[in-house]
C-alpha positions as protocol buffer text, in pm:
chain_id: "A"
residue {
  index: 1
  type: MET
  ca { x: -9317 y: 5034 z: -1631 }
}
residue {
  index: 2
  type: SER
  ca { x: -9429 y: 5083 z: -1275 }
}
residue {
  index: 3
  type: SER
  ca { x: -9199 y: 5244 z: -1020 }
}
residue {
  index: 4
  type: ARG
  ca { x: -9182 y: 4939 z: -795 }
}
residue {
  index: 5
  type: THR
  ca { x: -9057 y: 4721 z: -1096 }
}
residue {
  index: 6
  type: MET
  ca { x: -8792 y: 4966 z: -1139 }
}
residue {
  index: 7
  type: ILE
  ca { x: -8691 y: 4953 z: -787 }
}
residue {
  index: 8
  type: LEU
  ca { x: -8693 y: 4538 z: -832 }
}
residue {
  index: 9
  type: GLU
  ca { x: -8482 y: 4614 z: -1130 }
}
residue {
  index: 10
  type: VAL
  ca { x: -8258 y: 4820 z: -924 }
}
residue {
  index: 11
  type: LEU
  ca { x: -8233 y: 4605 z: -654 }
}
residue {
  index: 12
  type: PHE
  ca { x: -8151 y: 4330 z: -885 }
}
residue {
  index: 13
  type: THR
  ca { x: -7879 y: 4543 z: -1052 }
}
residue {
  index: 14
  type: ALA
  ca { x: -7700 y: 4595 z: -726 }
}
residue {
  index: 15
  type: ILE
  ca { x: -7711 y: 4233 z: -646 }
}
residue {
  index: 16
  type: ILE
  ca { x: -7524 y: 4185 z: -978 }
}
residue {
  index: 17
  type: ALA
  ca { x: -7238 y: 4458 z: -933 }
}
residue {
  index: 18
  type: LEU
  ca { x: -7187 y: 4258 z: -578 }
}
residue {
  index: 19
  type: SER
  ca { x: -7159 y: 3980 z: -676 }
}
residue {
  index: 20
  type: ILE
  ca { x: -6899 y: 4058 z: -966 }
}
residue {
  index: 21
  type: GLN
  ca { x: -6714 y: 4275 z: -736 }
}
residue {
  index: 22
  type: GLY
  ca { x: -6732 y: 3955 z: -479 }
}
residue {
  index: 23
  type: LEU
  ca { x: -6541 y: 3739 z: -804 }
}
residue {
  index: 24
  type: THR
  ca { x: -6310 y: 4006 z: -875 }
}
residue {
  index: 25
  type: ASP
  ca { x: -6199 y: 4073 z: -560 }
}
residue {
  index: 26
  type: ALA
  ca { x: -6216 y: 3706 z: -412 }
}
residue {
  index: 27
  type: SER
  ca { x: -5851 y: 3777 z: -230 }
}
residue {
  index: 28
  type: ASP
  ca { x: -5953 y: 4066 z: -77 }
}
residue {
  index: 29
  type: CYS
  ca { x: -6352 y: 4038 z: 12 }
}
residue {
  index: 30
  type: ASN
  ca { x: -6467 y: 3857 z: 326 }
}
residue {
  index: 31
  type: ASN
  ca { x: -6714 y: 3615 z: 223 }
}
residue {
  index: 32
  type: GLU
  ca { x: -6894 y: 3622 z: 529 }
}
residue {
  index: 33
  type: GLU
  ca { x: -6974 y: 3980 z: 488 }
}
residue {
  index: 34
  type: PHE
  ca { x: -7084 y: 3965 z: 103 }
}
residue {
  index: 35
  type: VAL
  ca { x: -7340 y: 3695 z: 254 }
}
residue {
  index: 36
  type: GLN
  ca { x: -7460 y: 3930 z: 511 }
}
residue {
  index: 37
  type: ARG
  ca { x: -7501 y: 4178 z: 206 }
}
residue {
  index: 38
  type: LEU
  ca { x: -7669 y: 3978 z: -38 }
}
residue {
  index: 39
  type: ILE
  ca { x: -7928 y: 3869 z: 292 }
}
residue {
  index: 40
  type: LEU
  ca { x: -7984 y: 4239 z: 321 }
}
residue {
  index: 41
  type: LEU
  ca { x: -8040 y: 4287 z: -17 }
}
residue {
  index: 42
  type: GLU
  ca { x: -8279 y: 3971 z: -17 }
}
residue {
  index: 43
  type: ASN
  ca { x: -8480 y: 4084 z: 250 }
}
residue {
  index: 44
  type: ARG
  ca { x: -8547 y: 4463 z: 77 }
}
residue {
  index: 45
  type: VAL
  ca { x: -8632 y: 4237 z: -264 }
}
residue {
  index: 46
  type: ASN
  ca { x: -8900 y: 4098 z: -46 }
}
residue {
  index: 47
  type: GLN
  ca { x: -9017 y: 4393 z: 131 }
}
residue {
  index: 48
  type: GLU
  ca { x: -9084 y: 4568 z: -200 }
}
residue {
  index: 49
  type: LEU
  ca { x: -9222 y: 4241 z: -327 }
}
residue {
  index: 50
  type: SER
  ca { x: -9480 y: 4305 z: -15 }
}
residue {
  index: 51
  type: PHE
  ca { x: -9645 y: 4613 z: -204 }
}
residue {
  index: 52
  type: THR
  ca { x: -9640 y: 4497 z: -571 }
}
residue {
  index: 53
  type: ARG
  ca { x: -9978 y: 4330 z: -706 }
}
residue {
  index: 54
  type: PRO
  ca { x: -10034 y: 3943 z: -672 }
}
residue {
  index: 55
  type: LYS
  ca { x: -9933 y: 3885 z: -1062 }
}
residue {
  index: 56
  type: GLU
  ca { x: -9638 y: 4130 z: -1039 }
}
residue {
  index: 57
  type: GLU
  ca { x: -9532 y: 3988 z: -723 }
}
residue {
  index: 58
  type: SER
  ca { x: -9536 y: 3602 z: -814 }
}
residue {
  index: 59
  type: ILE
  ca { x: -9342 y: 3686 z: -1126 }
}
residue {
  index: 60
  type: ALA
  ca { x: -9092 y: 3937 z: -1022 }
}
residue {
  index: 61
  type: GLN
  ca { x: -8998 y: 3681 z: -712 }
}
residue {
  index: 62
  type: ARG
  ca { x: -8952 y: 3375 z: -896 }
}
residue {
  index: 63
  type: ARG
  ca { x: -8717 y: 3595 z: -1137 }
}
residue {
  index: 64
  type: LEU
  ca { x: -8560 y: 3714 z: -826 }
}
residue {
  index: 65
  type: SER
  ca { x: -8537 y: 3402 z: -630 }
}
residue {
  index: 66
  type: ARG
  ca { x: -8364 y: 3236 z: -937 }
}
residue {
  index: 67
  type: GLN
  ca { x: -8111 y: 3506 z: -940 }
}
residue {
  index: 68
  type: VAL
  ca { x: -8050 y: 3492 z: -599 }
}
residue {
  index: 69
  type: LYS
  ca { x: -7950 y: 3123 z: -614 }
}
residue {
  index: 70
  type: VAL
  ca { x: -7763 y: 3168 z: -892 }
}
residue {
  index: 71
  type: LEU
  ca { x: -7551 y: 3431 z: -722 }
}
residue {
  index: 72
  type: GLU
  ca { x: -7539 y: 3220 z: -386 }
}
residue {
  index: 73
  type: SER
  ca { x: -7437 y: 2928 z: -597 }
}
residue {
  index: 74
  type: ARG
  ca { x: -7170 y: 3181 z: -730 }
}
residue {
  index: 75
  type: VAL
  ca { x: -7078 y: 3315 z: -376 }
}
residue {
  index: 76
  type: ALA
  ca { x: -7048 y: 2916 z: -275 }
}
residue {
  index: 77
  type: GLU
  ca { x: -6814 y: 2863 z: -548 }
}
residue {
  index: 78
  type: MET
  ca { x: -6596 y: 3148 z: -502 }
}
residue {
  index: 79
  type: ALA
  ca { x: -6564 y: 3047 z: -124 }
}
residue {
  index: 80
  type: LEU
  ca { x: -6467 y: 2719 z: -220 }
}
residue {
  index: 81
  type: GLN
  ca { x: -6206 y: 2822 z: -444 }
}
residue {
  index: 82
  type: GLN
  ca { x: -6103 y: 3082 z: -195 }
}
residue {
  index: 83
  type: VAL
  ca { x: -6062 y: 2751 z: 43 }
}
residue {
  index: 84
  type: ARG
  ca { x: -5889 y: 2566 z: -228 }
}
residue {
  index: 85
  type: SER
  ca { x: -5640 y: 2882 z: -260 }
}
residue {
  index: 86
  type: LYS
  ca { x: -5542 y: 2894 z: 82 }
}
residue {
  index: 87
  type: HIS
  ca { x: -5519 y: 2533 z: 82 }
}
residue {
  index: 88
  type: LYS
  ca { x: -5244 y: 2545 z: -206 }
}
residue {
  index: 89
  type: HIS
  ca { x: -5080 y: 2812 z: -40 }
}
residue {
  index: 90
  type: GLU
  ca { x: -5026 y: 2626 z: 288 }
}
residue {
  index: 91
  type: LEU
  ca { x: -4899 y: 2327 z: 54 }
}
residue {
  index: 92
  type: LEU
  ca { x: -4669 y: 2553 z: -94 }
}
residue {
  index: 93
  type: GLU
  ca { x: -4549 y: 2705 z: 193 }
}
residue {
  index: 94
  type: THR
  ca { x: -4464 y: 2364 z: 367 }
}
residue {
  index: 95
  type: ARG
  ca { x: -4309 y: 2253 z: 64 }
}
residue {
  index: 96
  type: ILE
  ca { x: -4082 y: 2527 z: 39 }
}
residue {
  index: 97
  type: LYS
  ca { x: -3998 y: 2469 z: 450 }
}
residue {
  index: 98
  type: GLU
  ca { x: -3912 y: 2114 z: 347 }
}
residue {
  index: 99
  type: LEU
  ca { x: -3674 y: 2217 z: 39 }
}
residue {
  index: 100
  type: GLU
  ca { x: -3503 y: 2467 z: 262 }
}
residue {
  index: 101
  type: GLU
  ca { x: -3449 y: 2204 z: 540 }
}
residue {
  index: 102
  type: GLN
  ca { x: -3291 y: 1982 z: 282 }
}
residue {
  index: 103
  type: VAL
  ca { x: -3079 y: 2255 z: 127 }
}
residue {
  index: 104
  type: LEU
  ca { x: -2964 y: 2317 z: 491 }
}
residue {
  index: 105
  type: HIS
  ca { x: -2907 y: 1958 z: 562 }
}
residue {
  index: 106
  type: ASN
  ca { x: -2712 y: 1917 z: 207 }
}
residue {
  index: 107
  type: GLU
  ca { x: -2480 y: 2197 z: 288 }
}
residue {
  index: 108
  type: LYS
  ca { x: -2419 y: 2048 z: 646 }
}
residue {
  index: 109
  type: SER
  ca { x: -2334 y: 1727 z: 460 }
}
residue {
  index: 110
  type: ILE
  ca { x: -2122 y: 1874 z: 202 }
}
residue {
  index: 111
  type: ASP
  ca { x: -1933 y: 2052 z: 493 }
}
residue {
  index: 112
  type: LYS
  ca { x: -1933 y: 1749 z: 676 }
}
residue {
  index: 113
  type: GLN
  ca { x: -1821 y: 1569 z: 396 }
}
residue {
  index: 114
  type: THR
  ca { x: -1518 y: 1842 z: 289 }
}
residue {
  index: 115
  type: GLU
  ca { x: -1390 y: 1842 z: 621 }
}
residue {
  index: 116
  type: SER
  ca { x: -1363 y: 1450 z: 613 }
}
residue {
  index: 117
  type: GLU
  ca { x: -1178 y: 1468 z: 280 }
}
residue {
  index: 118
  type: ARG
  ca { x: -952 y: 1711 z: 428 }
}
residue {
  index: 119
  type: PHE
  ca { x: -845 y: 1516 z: 684 }
}
residue {
  index: 120
  type: GLY
  ca { x: -848 y: 1188 z: 487 }
}
residue {
  index: 121
  type: ASP
  ca { x: -563 y: 1396 z: 269 }
}
residue {
  index: 122
  type: ASP
  ca { x: -379 y: 1471 z: 595 }
}
residue {
  index: 123
  type: GLU
  ca { x: -397 y: 1135 z: 716 }
}
residue {
  index: 124
  type: GLN
  ca { x: -316 y: 976 z: 424 }
}
residue {
  index: 125
  type: ILE
  ca { x: -20 y: 1213 z: 339 }
}
residue {
  index: 126
  type: GLU
  ca { x: 100 y: 1154 z: 684 }
}
residue {
  index: 127
  type: LYS
  ca { x: 77 y: 769 z: 629 }
}
residue {
  index: 128
  type: LEU
  ca { x: 283 y: 815 z: 317 }
}
residue {
  index: 129
  type: THR
  ca { x: 564 y: 1028 z: 498 }
}
residue {
  index: 130
  type: ILE
  ca { x: 584 y: 699 z: 750 }
}
residue {
  index: 131
  type: ASN
  ca { x: 600 y: 469 z: 517 }
}
residue {
  index: 132
  type: ASN
  ca { x: 868 y: 663 z: 303 }
}
residue {
  index: 133
  type: GLN
  ca { x: 1050 y: 746 z: 628 }
}
residue {
  index: 134
  type: GLU
  ca { x: 1012 y: 376 z: 742 }
}
residue {
  index: 135
  type: HIS
  ca { x: 1136 y: 270 z: 379 }
}
residue {
  index: 136
  type: TYR
  ca { x: 1461 y: 506 z: 380 }
}
residue {
  index: 137
  type: ASN
  ca { x: 1540 y: 387 z: 744 }
}
residue {
  index: 138
  type: ASP
  ca { x: 1525 y: 46 z: 612 }
}
residue {
  index: 139
  type: SER
  ca { x: 1735 y: 99 z: 316 }
}
residue {
  index: 140
  type: GLN
  ca { x: 1977 y: 302 z: 555 }
}
residue {
  index: 141
  type: ASN
  ca { x: 2008 y: 5 z: 786 }
}
residue {
  index: 142
  type: ARG
  ca { x: 2072 y: -270 z: 504 }
}
residue {
  index: 143
  type: HIS
  ca { x: 2336 y: -18 z: 351 }
}
residue {
  index: 144
  type: SER
  ca { x: 2526 y: 30 z: 691 }
}
residue {
  index: 145
  type: ARG
  ca { x: 2487 y: -323 z: 856 }
}
residue {
  index: 146
  type: PRO
  ca { x: 2805 y: -560 z: 805 }
}
residue {
  index: 147
  type: LEU
  ca { x: 2765 y: -900 z: 619 }
}
residue {
  index: 148
  type: GLU
  ca { x: 2440 y: -1090 z: 739 }
}
residue {
  index: 149
  type: LYS
  ca { x: 2366 y: -1434 z: 722 }
}
residue {
  index: 150
  type: GLU
  ca { x: 1981 y: -1466 z: 831 }
}
residue {
  index: 151
  type: SER
  ca { x: 1755 y: -1729 z: 693 }
}
residue {
  index: 152
  type: SER
  ca { x: 1410 y: -1652 z: 632 }
}
residue {
  index: 153
  type: LYS
  ca { x: 1108 y: -1880 z: 639 }
}
residue {
  index: 154
  type: SER
  ca { x: 1163 y: -1981 z: 294 }
}
residue {
  index: 155
  type: GLY
  ca { x: 1532 y: -2101 z: 351 }
}
residue {
  index: 156
  type: ARG
  ca { x: 1647 y: -1834 z: 127 }
}
residue {
  index: 157
  type: ILE
  ca { x: 1995 y: -1655 z: 252 }
}
residue {
  index: 158
  type: ARG
  ca { x: 1937 y: -1274 z: 323 }
}
residue {
  index: 159
  type: ARG
  ca { x: 2152 y: -1040 z: 137 }
}
residue {
  index: 160
  type: SER
  ca { x: 2248 y: -661 z: 157 }
}
residue {
  index: 161
  type: PHE
  ca { x: 2462 y: -454 z: -49 }
}
residue {
  index: 162
  type: PRO
  ca { x: 2805 y: -360 z: 56 }
}
residue {
  index: 163
  type: GLU
  ca { x: 2883 y: -157 z: 334 }
}
residue {
  index: 164
  type: ASN
  ca { x: 3210 y: -11 z: 152 }
}
residue {
  index: 165
  type: PRO
  ca { x: 3149 y: -12 z: -253 }
}
residue {
  index: 166
  type: VAL
  ca { x: 3415 y: -236 z: -432 }
}
residue {
  index: 167
  type: ALA
  ca { x: 3478 y: -138 z: -769 }
}
residue {
  index: 168
  type: PHE
  ca { x: 3731 y: -94 z: -1038 }
}
residue {
  index: 169
  type: THR
  ca { x: 3853 y: -80 z: -1403 }
}
residue {
  index: 170
  type: ALA
  ca { x: 4185 y: -77 z: -1537 }
}
residue {
  index: 171
  type: ILE
  ca { x: 4334 y: -26 z: -1862 }
}
residue {
  index: 172
  type: LEU
  ca { x: 4669 y: -177 z: -2086 }
}
residue {
  index: 173
  type: ASP
  ca { x: 4815 y: 156 z: -2188 }
}
residue {
  index: 174
  type: HIS
  ca { x: 5107 y: 28 z: -2404 }
}
residue {
  index: 175
  type: GLU
  ca { x: 5162 y: -294 z: -2629 }
}
residue {
  index: 176
  type: VAL
  ca { x: 5265 y: -593 z: -2509 }
}
residue {
  index: 177
  type: LEU
  ca { x: 5530 y: -794 z: -2725 }
}
residue {
  index: 178
  type: HIS
  ca { x: 5598 y: -1188 z: -2739 }
}
residue {
  index: 179
  type: SER
  ca { x: 5353 y: -1252 z: -2457 }
}
residue {
  index: 180
  type: GLY
  ca { x: 5364 y: -1653 z: -2360 }
}
residue {
  index: 181
  type: ILE
  ca { x: 5093 y: -1901 z: -2259 }
}
residue {
  index: 182
  type: ASP
  ca { x: 4958 y: -1840 z: -1916 }
}
residue {
  index: 183
  type: GLN
  ca { x: 5138 y: -1522 z: -1878 }
}
residue {
  index: 184
  type: THR
  ca { x: 4922 y: -1243 z: -1646 }
}
residue {
  index: 185
  type: VAL
  ca { x: 4802 y: -939 z: -1841 }
}
residue {
  index: 186
  type: VAL
  ca { x: 4893 y: -641 z: -1589 }
}
residue {
  index: 187
  type: PHE
  ca { x: 4627 y: -364 z: -1672 }
}
residue {
  index: 188
  type: ASN
  ca { x: 4873 y: -84 z: -1570 }
}
residue {
  index: 189
  type: LYS
  ca { x: 4631 y: 229 z: -1557 }
}
residue {
  index: 190
  type: VAL
  ca { x: 4386 y: 265 z: -1310 }
}
residue {
  index: 191
  type: LEU
  ca { x: 4047 y: 463 z: -1375 }
}
residue {
  index: 192
  type: LEU
  ca { x: 3886 y: 373 z: -1100 }
}
residue {
  index: 193
  type: ASN
  ca { x: 3967 y: 156 z: -768 }
}
residue {
  index: 194
  type: ASP
  ca { x: 3711 y: 174 z: -506 }
}
residue {
  index: 195
  type: GLY
  ca { x: 3787 y: -30 z: -226 }
}
residue {
  index: 196
  type: ASN
  ca { x: 4166 y: -76 z: -332 }
}
residue {
  index: 197
  type: ALA
  ca { x: 4112 y: -446 z: -434 }
}
residue {
  index: 198
  type: TYR
  ca { x: 4269 y: -435 z: -754 }
}
residue {
  index: 199
  type: ASN
  ca { x: 4681 y: -391 z: -819 }
}
residue {
  index: 200
  type: ASN
  ca { x: 4769 y: -241 z: -1102 }
}
residue {
  index: 201
  type: HIS
  ca { x: 5157 y: -342 z: -1066 }
}
residue {
  index: 202
  type: THR
  ca { x: 5066 y: -719 z: -1043 }
}
residue {
  index: 203
  type: GLY
  ca { x: 4744 y: -735 z: -1243 }
}
residue {
  index: 204
  type: VAL
  ca { x: 4558 y: -924 z: -955 }
}
residue {
  index: 205
  type: PHE
  ca { x: 4247 y: -840 z: -800 }
}
residue {
  index: 206
  type: THR
  ca { x: 4229 y: -947 z: -463 }
}
residue {
  index: 207
  type: VAL
  ca { x: 3864 y: -1026 z: -300 }
}
residue {
  index: 208
  type: PRO
  ca { x: 3803 y: -826 z: -2 }
}
residue {
  index: 209
  type: LYS
  ca { x: 3457 y: -981 z: 120 }
}
residue {
  index: 210
  type: GLU
  ca { x: 3240 y: -1282 z: 37 }
}
residue {
  index: 211
  type: GLY
  ca { x: 2974 y: -1181 z: -258 }
}
residue {
  index: 212
  type: VAL
  ca { x: 2890 y: -1184 z: -621 }
}
residue {
  index: 213
  type: TYR
  ca { x: 3097 y: -1003 z: -801 }
}
residue {
  index: 214
  type: MET
  ca { x: 3077 y: -886 z: -1215 }
}
residue {
  index: 215
  type: PHE
  ca { x: 3413 y: -881 z: -1403 }
}
residue {
  index: 216
  type: TYR
  ca { x: 3426 y: -769 z: -1774 }
}
residue {
  index: 217
  type: LEU
  ca { x: 3682 y: -848 z: -2010 }
}
residue {
  index: 218
  type: ALA
  ca { x: 3739 y: -674 z: -2321 }
}
residue {
  index: 219
  type: PHE
  ca { x: 4087 y: -659 z: -2573 }
}
residue {
  index: 220
  type: GLY
  ca { x: 4162 y: -649 z: -2933 }
}
residue {
  index: 221
  type: ALA
  ca { x: 4412 y: -778 z: -3229 }
}
residue {
  index: 222
  type: GLY
  ca { x: 4460 y: -599 z: -3545 }
}
residue {
  index: 223
  type: PHE
  ca { x: 4742 y: -455 z: -3788 }
}
residue {
  index: 224
  type: GLU
  ca { x: 4843 y: -826 z: -3902 }
}
residue {
  index: 225
  type: ALA
  ca { x: 4726 y: -1170 z: -3923 }
}
residue {
  index: 226
  type: HIS
  ca { x: 4758 y: -1323 z: -3561 }
}
residue {
  index: 227
  type: ARG
  ca { x: 4532 y: -1451 z: -3309 }
}
residue {
  index: 228
  type: LEU
  ca { x: 4490 y: -1365 z: -2916 }
}
residue {
  index: 229
  type: TRP
  ca { x: 4319 y: -1559 z: -2642 }
}
residue {
  index: 230
  type: LEU
  ca { x: 4295 y: -1433 z: -2314 }
}
residue {
  index: 231
  type: HIS
  ca { x: 4067 y: -1561 z: -1985 }
}
residue {
  index: 232
  type: ILE
  ca { x: 3995 y: -1439 z: -1673 }
}
residue {
  index: 233
  type: VAL
  ca { x: 4087 y: -1690 z: -1391 }
}
residue {
  index: 234
  type: VAL
  ca { x: 4035 y: -1756 z: -1031 }
}
residue {
  index: 235
  type: ASP
  ca { x: 4270 y: -1885 z: -823 }
}
residue {
  index: 236
  type: GLY
  ca { x: 4461 y: -2058 z: -1098 }
}
residue {
  index: 237
  type: GLN
  ca { x: 4122 y: -2192 z: -1283 }
}
residue {
  index: 238
  type: ALA
  ca { x: 3986 y: -2038 z: -1605 }
}
residue {
  index: 239
  type: LYS
  ca { x: 3615 y: -1928 z: -1611 }
}
residue {
  index: 240
  type: VAL
  ca { x: 3541 y: -1750 z: -1918 }
}
residue {
  index: 241
  type: ALA
  ca { x: 3762 y: -1672 z: -2229 }
}
residue {
  index: 242
  type: GLY
  ca { x: 3744 y: -1395 z: -2519 }
}
residue {
  index: 243
  type: VAL
  ca { x: 3885 y: -1447 z: -2878 }
}
residue {
  index: 244
  type: ALA
  ca { x: 4072 y: -1180 z: -3109 }
}
residue {
  index: 245
  type: ASP
  ca { x: 4152 y: -1361 z: -3441 }
}
residue {
  index: 246
  type: THR
  ca { x: 4206 y: -1159 z: -3755 }
}
residue {
  index: 247
  type: VAL
  ca { x: 4299 y: -1357 z: -4053 }
}
residue {
  index: 248
  type: GLN
  ca { x: 4466 y: -1062 z: -4269 }
}
residue {
  index: 249
  type: THR
  ca { x: 4682 y: -732 z: -4281 }
}
residue {
  index: 250
  type: ASN
  ca { x: 4459 y: -444 z: -4138 }
}
residue {
  index: 251
  type: HIS
  ca { x: 4214 y: -667 z: -4033 }
}
residue {
  index: 252
  type: ASP
  ca { x: 4092 y: -564 z: -3667 }
}
residue {
  index: 253
  type: ALA
  ca { x: 3906 y: -795 z: -3444 }
}
residue {
  index: 254
  type: GLN
  ca { x: 3785 y: -746 z: -3013 }
}
residue {
  index: 255
  type: GLY
  ca { x: 3763 y: -1018 z: -2803 }
}
residue {
  index: 256
  type: THR
  ca { x: 3510 y: -954 z: -2478 }
}
residue {
  index: 257
  type: ASN
  ca { x: 3335 y: -1166 z: -2234 }
}
residue {
  index: 258
  type: LEU
  ca { x: 3117 y: -1112 z: -1920 }
}
residue {
  index: 259
  type: VAL
  ca { x: 3068 y: -1308 z: -1615 }
}
residue {
  index: 260
  type: LEU
  ca { x: 2909 y: -1318 z: -1252 }
}
residue {
  index: 261
  type: LEU
  ca { x: 3083 y: -1494 z: -959 }
}
residue {
  index: 262
  type: HIS
  ca { x: 3024 y: -1578 z: -612 }
}
residue {
  index: 263
  type: LEU
  ca { x: 3376 y: -1557 z: -465 }
}
residue {
  index: 264
  type: HIS
  ca { x: 3501 y: -1578 z: -102 }
}
residue {
  index: 265
  type: LYS
  ca { x: 3703 y: -1328 z: 75 }
}
residue {
  index: 266
  type: GLY
  ca { x: 4109 y: -1358 z: 1 }
}
residue {
  index: 267
  type: GLU
  ca { x: 4062 y: -1515 z: -332 }
}
residue {
  index: 268
  type: SER
  ca { x: 4232 y: -1374 z: -647 }
}
residue {
  index: 269
  type: VAL
  ca { x: 4100 y: -1263 z: -988 }
}
residue {
  index: 270
  type: TRP
  ca { x: 4334 y: -1194 z: -1266 }
}
residue {
  index: 271
  type: VAL
  ca { x: 4325 y: -1209 z: -1717 }
}
residue {
  index: 272
  type: SER
  ca { x: 4588 y: -1414 z: -1864 }
}
residue {
  index: 273
  type: THR
  ca { x: 4677 y: -1541 z: -2202 }
}
residue {
  index: 274
  type: PHE
  ca { x: 4606 y: -1922 z: -2315 }
}
residue {
  index: 275
  type: GLY
  ca { x: 4640 y: -2160 z: -2581 }
}
residue {
  index: 276
  type: ILE
  ca { x: 4909 y: -1945 z: -2873 }
}
residue {
  index: 277
  type: PRO
  ca { x: 5263 y: -1855 z: -2753 }
}
residue {
  index: 278
  type: ASP
  ca { x: 5430 y: -1548 z: -2841 }
}
residue {
  index: 279
  type: VAL
  ca { x: 5116 y: -1308 z: -2916 }
}
residue {
  index: 280
  type: LEU
  ca { x: 5092 y: -962 z: -2945 }
}
residue {
  index: 281
  type: ILE
  ca { x: 4845 y: -775 z: -2705 }
}
residue {
  index: 282
  type: HIS
  ca { x: 4757 y: -430 z: -2823 }
}
residue {
  index: 283
  type: GLY
  ca { x: 4681 y: -157 z: -2567 }
}
residue {
  index: 284
  type: SER
  ca { x: 4785 y: 192 z: -2721 }
}
residue {
  index: 285
  type: GLN
  ca { x: 4428 y: 275 z: -2814 }
}
residue {
  index: 286
  type: THR
  ca { x: 4257 y: 160 z: -2489 }
}
residue {
  index: 287
  type: TRP
  ca { x: 4127 y: -142 z: -2643 }
}
residue {
  index: 288
  type: THR
  ca { x: 4238 y: -344 z: -2397 }
}
residue {
  index: 289
  type: THR
  ca { x: 4038 y: -316 z: -2044 }
}
residue {
  index: 290
  type: PHE
  ca { x: 3966 y: -528 z: -1739 }
}
residue {
  index: 291
  type: SER
  ca { x: 3672 y: -463 z: -1479 }
}
residue {
  index: 292
  type: GLY
  ca { x: 3520 y: -591 z: -1138 }
}
residue {
  index: 293
  type: VAL
  ca { x: 3241 y: -470 z: -915 }
}
residue {
  index: 294
  type: LEU
  ca { x: 3098 y: -607 z: -607 }
}
residue {
  index: 295
  type: LEU
  ca { x: 2717 y: -655 z: -657 }
}
residue {
  index: 296
  type: TYR
  ca { x: 2624 y: -735 z: -288 }
}
residue {
  index: 297
  type: GLU
  ca { x: 2729 y: -954 z: -6 }
}
residue {
  index: 298
  type: TYR
  ca { x: 2651 y: -1289 z: 155 }
}
């Protein structure tokens, strides 16, 4: 092999080495500088070929020309890859900025929503407090105002709770022997007497105000066979009755009844016997009681 051929091989090897270096360090190498270096090498190859023999020159030139084209193609591909890589990098940067802006927007939205919910809760609590206060005030007004007779749009009478409660319970604490017909039962022992409308000396409840009242009567019979009939009376008119009949000795019976009545101020309510003369009314075991309460006023 001639010295010139060796020089060509050395130049070709240098070109390959530079191309490999360019492919390896594509991210750090300047493509234009790399192309300039290839051009310089190609010029040196052409200068060397000018001193070779025609045949050798033709073979070597074609060989180097093909190799230089291959290298140029690789350089172009490397440049395109670098451009694509740069474009991908720019797209990635843009996407990162978009995500950062979206995260910032979401954080602001969350903060705004949290603040709105907090103020909403405060407003809701304030509304509930106001409603409860209004309900309480209305309830207080209904309890404190006197008897009202206001007609609503539907024509119904407006009722109110009693300003002053009326309620009583009294018991008969002793036996009543040989009681006759229509005899008032005097429940002498008072357990409760709100409003002082019940008289435990006469056994009569006097209605203090118009309204709806509830009365309850309970009485017992036993020890021996006999019958006991009692009823609740309003101004001499019987309303409801109870019966306690025993059919044999040591047989116990309990008579009860409950009634709701619309009464007016000044009316009288009491319990009396009826129907059977000469009866025994048991009271020693607190079996016999009479109770009443004002439910609401008119």
